[in-house]
Steps between C-alpha positions, in 0.01 A plus 500: 500500500846358592413524870174313444671233291774441756244488781283252310808292428587497869147389590497233229831352616374485858167341411642244259810395692381533860124451493466199268591136575691452176694823553601395849588149384725627221689739726529259791679256271757770425509635854637188667684618809631148559745524212861603555530865406878476481464333159392829340773695324397824673516349848857620588387859434174470691648560844356174631844351556658584833724804469408573137402850390147504351428645161279802577217480592509127585497365854588763763600774252144593400449787746848642439447487123169681528647768727801560273271517198280763663804705596635487144164604354480791744859604424444498123183702551692763695783516247274523194232706677230283344259535788188360337679199356683441827179500701343264248803269516494488880126439483549205263751334733300565816165397352645186344684376807232619742226359280682169495489485881129581509405259223715215635303510825159586352477259207414148621661181370220242529607139549321328212718189484580408859861611448766474773520800736832618356326557164222713645706804600377812325764673292291666229645726373877453539683765700841406362377559146305815588818682608701480172185554292403814693853641513549444127180686420594774748831540317306544175325798657797690643779415254585749228360421153848405375568260788146365542512215241823361644381533860183308415699239308726443800202474731326255269801268507508525879128422518530197273772357726320565829159382382647176366704444816200566726294237320759231441633505857153440643451841654205587275277338243503624138160667551634696798794627295274600212248661736766721656611622158145578392445690825809712436394569141151602615644746753740638240241548228268673747782730614589601144133564421469729801809704414420851374582574134781733608682203652524315169872476416653555162556178309835369384532239229656185642688252283252314281645164597484565874156338563593182313842480664357566847228237472741246350739552791207486743398160364857372535528634856163351593595160363837498676343612829225237474725210398459194721676186369256212489192724522454621143128580528547707814792687345316581177177610671694720741712651223192572289330670795807714568520600134134607500570713808795665326296566185212651700729746676687589181187582303337678794799732521524535121145637487596811694536789419323421172179408686502831690572691182201344325278589795627860487437536125149360544417785736 
């Protein structure tokens, strides 16, 4: 059921935002590449300035971030000897990032408004957002039960920053950011459903306030990363989109291993 819901959400975002005139019009107003990106608060960390170091995985650091993330997942798998979870985690990252490449070239962006050519480039879903979303969910699979809540919380804050930065700097539209997150969640929920019952980890009670604290911090990070003086609407829409992405990943990860345990007890 979670896989189907995430997949339907992905399809709905694509159809509404990309394949309707009013969806394209709304996003084109936000996605104005003629504006000066340097006005955004996150711009100095984006790597767009000459000589600046990009915040992973923005600009040229995307491939390096993905490679390092895969190496870390593989290393944790070897250390903890969690072979099933490790294979599932690697599968989530590979399917999310590889699926992004396939979908970005396969899904058309019809020109329904006669928009300028620079607004017709296909970027659905966002690759920059897919990387932190997939790596965060991969960490949820291979981390120990005691560490898992904090690893996911850290990844959620990272995702809220990157997704907001990708949208506010003009690299991706809000729908592309949201689509990448839904794609990662669909791959993750499918991977956890396919795991054998023996791979279900023991559960550890995390602090009761952790979800509320994590999501509150995620909203603050998203708002700070999306802040653009003089463009309040763009900042708020971008921050709201980034927060939804963070919440989707948090609750996708929070549903496992409980979801697998329920499936096991049903059998």
